[in-house]
C-alpha positions in Angstrom: 85.9 79.1 153.7 84.1 76.2 152.0 80.5 75.5 150.8 78.4 72.5 149.7 76.2 71.5 147.2 74.9 68.3 145.9 75.3 66.9 142.8 75.3 63.6 140.5 77.3 63.0 137.4 76.3 61.2 134.5 79.0 58.7 135.3 77.5 58.0 139.1 74.1 58.3 137.7 74.6 55.4 135.0 76.1 52.7 137.6 73.1 53.0 139.5 70.3 50.3 139.2 67.1 50.9 137.8 63.6 51.9 139.3 61.1 49.6 139.4 57.3 50.6 139.3 55.6 47.9 141.0 52.0 49.6 141.8 49.0 49.1 139.6 48.6 51.7 136.1 45.6 52.3 134.7 45.2 53.7 131.1 42.5 56.0 131.1 41.0 56.5 127.4 36.9 56.7 127.9 34.9 59.3 130.0 33.2 57.3 132.4 37.0 55.7 133.3 38.1 59.4 133.6 35.5 60.2 136.1 35.7 57.1 138.4 39.7 57.8 138.1 39.2 61.3 139.3 36.9 60.5 142.2 39.5 58.2 143.5 42.6 60.6 143.2 40.5 63.9 144.9 39.9 61.8 147.8 44.0 61.8 148.1 45.6 64.5 150.1 49.0 64.4 147.4 49.7 62.8 143.9 52.5 63.1 141.6 51.8 64.6 138.2 53.6 64.6 134.6 52.8 64.8 131.0 54.0 63.1 128.1 53.9 64.7 124.3 55.0 63.1 121.3 58.1 64.1 120.0 58.8 66.6 116.9 61.7 66.0 114.9 60.9 69.1 112.5 62.4 72.4 113.6 59.8 74.6 114.9 56.8 72.4 115.2 55.5 71.3 118.6 52.7 68.5 119.1 49.9 68.9 121.6 50.1 67.1 124.8 49.3 63.6 124.8 48.9 62.1 128.0 49.0 63.3 131.9 49.9 61.0 134.5 48.8 61.3 137.9 49.9 58.7 140.6 49.5 57.7 144.4 52.1 55.7 146.1 50.5 52.2 144.7 48.4 53.1 141.6 49.2 55.7 138.7 46.8 56.4 136.1 47.7 57.2 132.5 45.0 59.7 131.0 45.4 59.7 126.8 44.5 63.5 126.6 44.9 62.8 122.6 41.5 60.7 122.9 39.8 62.0 126.0 41.0 65.7 125.0 41.3 68.5 128.0 37.9 67.3 129.6 36.1 69.7 132.4 36.5 67.2 135.0 40.4 66.8 134.5 40.4 70.8 134.4 38.7 70.8 137.8 40.8 68.6 139.7 43.9 70.4 138.3 42.3 73.6 139.7 41.3 72.0 142.7 43.6 73.5 145.7 42.8 70.4 148.2 44.9 68.0 146.6 48.7 68.5 146.7 50.1 67.8 142.8 53.9 67.5 142.9 55.5 67.9 139.7 58.6 69.0 138.1 59.3 71.9 135.6 55.6 72.6 135.7 55.7 76.1 133.7 56.6 73.5 130.9 53.7 71.1 131.7 51.1 74.4 131.9 52.3 75.8 128.9 51.7 72.5 126.8 48.4 72.0 128.5 46.7 75.8 128.2 47.3 75.3 124.5 44.2 72.6 124.8 42.2 74.8 127.3 42.9 77.7 129.8 43.3 76.7 133.1 43.9 78.0 136.7 45.9 75.3 138.4 45.7 75.1 142.1 47.7 73.1 144.9 51.2 72.6 142.8 54.4 72.1 144.1 57.4 72.4 141.8 60.2 70.1 142.8 63.1 72.0 141.1 62.2 75.0 143.6 61.7 72.4 146.8 65.2 70.7 146.6 67.1 73.9 146.3 66.4 73.7 150.2 68.2 70.7 150.1 71.4 72.2 148.4 70.5 70.0 145.8 71.6 71.8 142.6 70.6 69.3 139.6 67.4 70.0 137.7 66.3 66.7 136.1 63.8 64.4 137.8 66.6 61.4 137.2 69.4 63.3 139.1 67.2 64.4 141.9 65.5 61.0 142.3 69.4 59.3 142.0 70.6 61.1 144.6 67.8 60.8 146.8 67.0 57.2 146.5 70.6 55.8 145.0 68.6 54.3 142.0 68.2 55.5 138.0 65.3 56.1 135.9 65.6 54.8 132.4 64.7 57.6 129.9 64.6 54.9 126.8 61.0 56.0 126.2 61.3 59.7 126.3 61.0 60.0 122.7 58.5 57.4 122.0 55.2 58.1 120.0 53.0 58.6 123.1 50.4 59.4 120.5 50.0 55.7 119.2 47.0 53.6 119.6 47.7 51.7 122.3 50.5 52.0 124.7 53.0 49.9 124.8 54.2 47.8 128.7 57.5 49.8 128.5 55.8 53.3 127.7 52.8 52.7 130.5 56.2 51.8 132.8 58.5 54.5 131.9 55.3 57.2 132.3 53.8 55.6 135.5 57.5 56.3 136.9 57.8 60.0 135.9 54.9 61.0 138.1 55.2 58.4 140.7 58.7 59.5 141.6 57.8 62.7 141.8 55.6 62.0 144.7 58.3 59.7 146.3 61.0 62.6 146.0 58.6 64.9 148.1 57.6 62.6 150.9 60.9 61.6 151.2 61.9 65.4 151.9 58.6 66.3 153.7 59.8 63.6 156.5 63.1 65.1 156.6 64.5 61.9 155.5 67.2 62.9 153.2 70.3 64.9 154.7 72.7 66.8 152.1 75.7 66.4 154.2 75.6 62.8 154.8 74.6 62.3 151.0 77.6 60.9 148.5 77.0 62.8 146.4 78.0 65.9 148.5 80.4 68.2 146.9 82.5 70.8 148.9 83.5 74.0 147.0 86.8 76.0 148.9 86.9 79.8 148.1 88.9 82.4 149.9 
């Protein structure tokens, strides 16, 4: 007997072309900007979601979430939590069940956000659970995106300073892609465009 799974190796991933985000990026640092952005986002059916936290290089020390990314297919908003705080309009958006929010390993995002303010997230879908229905065994956003779209998300900015006075263009692009990619994966799977049986990353296991 045999069964199959879908998985991509680090070597295969490294050979893929890099993802480019061609949408518009809005850095949100003021309350008025946040309110305007959230009014727009509240009219969307589905958005991508992610957070970034300044890395800590001391054992046992963790920093507070610095950035929250919320993306449509064409626009990504970067909410600078370290400057704004976890403001009430943002909390209300995350608790709004009428907007579907797509993320990855959401329990980790919720954990760091709850260190700022208690909230009850609603309308969230975690891709790590969704991809299991398509026999994808990889859990990272980079690998899942590579399997489905044949492109590689660069992680070069992951350990950069997300609390810097101004985010560099490279940081903005990296942060936007992470949220946008979540939405792209969900839309592809939801539209039944991915067939695991025809994937070039199909792995067949034979057993007695």
